[in-house]
C-alpha positions in Angstrom: 0.0 0.0 0.0 1.2 3.5 -0.8 1.8 5.9 2.0 1.9 9.7 2.1 5.5 11.0 2.1 6.9 11.4 5.6 8.8 14.5 6.8 12.0 12.5 6.4 11.4 11.4 2.8 9.9 14.6 1.4 13.2 16.5 1.0 15.3 13.7 -0.6 12.5 12.8 -3.0 11.0 16.3 -3.8 14.1 18.6 -3.8 15.6 17.2 -7.0 12.2 17.6 -8.7 11.8 21.1 -7.5 15.3 21.9 -8.8 14.2 20.5 -12.2 11.2 22.7 -12.8 8.5 21.1 -10.7 6.7 23.3 -8.2 4.4 22.8 -5.2 0.7 23.5 -5.8 -0.6 26.1 -3.6 -3.3 24.8 -1.2 -2.7 21.1 -2.1 -0.1 18.5 -1.4 0.8 18.1 -5.1 3.4 19.1 -7.6 3.0 20.7 -11.0 5.1 21.2 -14.1 4.5 22.5 -17.6 6.4 20.8 -20.5 6.8 22.7 -23.8 7.4 20.9 -27.1 8.0 21.9 -30.7 4.4 21.2 -31.7 1.2 19.4 -30.9 2.4 16.1 -32.4 5.5 16.1 -30.1 3.4 17.0 -27.1 0.8 14.3 -27.8 3.6 11.7 -28.5 5.1 12.5 -25.1 1.7 12.2 -23.4 1.3 8.8 -25.0 4.7 7.6 -23.7 3.9 9.0 -20.3 0.5 7.3 -20.3 2.0 3.9 -20.9 4.2 4.3 -17.7 1.3 5.7 -15.7 -0.9 2.8 -16.7 1.9 0.3 -15.9 2.3 1.7 -12.5 -1.4 2.3 -12.0 -0.8 5.9 -11.1 -2.5 8.5 -13.3 -1.7 12.2 -13.6 -4.0 15.1 -13.8 -2.9 16.8 -17.0 -4.0 19.0 -19.8 -2.7 19.7 -23.3 -2.9 22.9 -25.3 -1.1 22.8 -28.6 2.6 22.3 -27.7 2.3 22.5 -23.9 1.4 19.8 -21.4 0.7 20.8 -17.8 1.0 17.9 -15.3 -0.2 17.8 -11.7 0.8 14.8 -9.6 -0.7 13.8 -6.2 -1.9 10.4 -4.8 -5.6 10.7 -4.2 -5.6 7.5 -2.1 -3.4 9.2 0.5 -4.6 12.7 0.0 -1.1 14.0 -0.8 2.2 13.2 -2.3 3.6 9.7 -2.3 6.7 7.9 -3.7 4.5 7.1 -6.8 4.4 10.8 -7.6 8.1 11.2 -7.4 8.7 8.1 -9.4 6.3 9.2 -12.2 7.7 12.8 -12.2 11.3 11.4 -12.7 10.0 9.2 -15.5 8.2 12.1 -17.2 11.4 14.2 -16.9 13.3 11.4 -18.6 11.0 11.1 -21.5 
């Protein structure tokens, strides 16, 4: 079972993400990032690759796409906040 990030694990898991363009969502225990691509096809292709990982890990993002931009919000609804799954998916998305 997934657990909400503890005070001890938050820094080591979230700090590298925050240094890489992720930000905390105001009023929620969630992180957000906007990715920018060359065009819609590149953005949609990235979303498709990310969706495959999200489905594999059974952890689905909140996201939206407008032309060449994809905005992603990650949180774990089952624990009402951030979990290791969010950090894991964020790292994968950054790597794609």
